[in-house]
C-alpha positions in Angstrom: -11.0 37.5 -36.1 -6.8 37.8 -36.6 -5.0 35.4 -39.2 -2.5 33.1 -37.8 0.9 32.8 -39.3 1.9 29.1 -39.4 5.1 28.9 -41.1 5.9 25.7 -44.6 8.7 23.0 -44.0 11.7 25.5 -45.4 10.4 28.5 -43.6 8.4 29.5 -45.5 5.6 31.5 -43.8 2.3 31.2 -44.2 -0.7 33.1 -44.2 -4.6 32.1 -42.5 -6.9 33.2 -44.5 -10.0 33.4 -43.4 -12.3 30.7 -45.0 -15.2 33.4 -47.2 -12.2 33.7 -49.1 -10.3 30.4 -49.1 -14.1 29.9 -50.6 -14.4 31.9 -53.5 -10.2 31.5 -54.4 -11.5 28.1 -55.0 -13.9 28.5 -56.5 -12.7 30.6 -59.1 -10.1 27.7 -59.4 -12.9 25.3 -60.3 -14.2 27.9 -62.4 -10.9 28.8 -64.5 -9.7 24.9 -64.7 -10.6 23.5 -67.5 -13.7 20.8 -67.0 -11.2 17.0 -68.5 -8.8 18.4 -66.6 -11.1 18.2 -64.0 -12.9 15.2 -64.6 -9.0 13.2 -65.6 -8.5 14.7 -61.4 -11.2 12.8 -60.0 -10.5 10.2 -61.8 -7.2 10.2 -60.4 -7.7 11.2 -56.7 -10.8 8.1 -57.0 -8.5 5.6 -58.0 -6.0 6.0 -55.5 -7.8 7.7 -52.8 -6.7 5.5 -49.9 -2.6 6.5 -51.1 -3.9 9.9 -50.7 -5.0 9.3 -47.3 -2.1 7.2 -46.5 0.2 10.3 -46.5 -2.0 13.1 -46.2 -2.0 11.5 -42.9 1.8 10.7 -42.2 2.4 14.4 -43.3 0.0 15.5 -40.8 0.8 12.9 -38.1 5.1 14.6 -38.3 4.1 18.0 -37.6 4.2 19.4 -34.6 1.1 21.4 -34.8 -1.5 20.1 -37.1 -1.0 15.8 -35.1 -2.7 17.9 -32.3 -5.4 17.9 -34.4 -5.5 14.2 -34.7 -7.3 11.4 -33.9 -7.4 7.6 -33.6 -11.0 7.4 -32.6 
């Protein structure tokens, strides 16, 4: 499968990795992150989920490519 190239804000190119590679990288990060840190992040995300969701969607809607995948339905 060919890899797509996107530009991050600031013009930096970003290659898309396949889902298995991304999953393996996330798993490795989780294993290296101390449990108390993961728990602190979980607590923060749970308490601020609406703020994070609002920010995520506002950024996504500003991106003409990403906004194509979003809908109010």
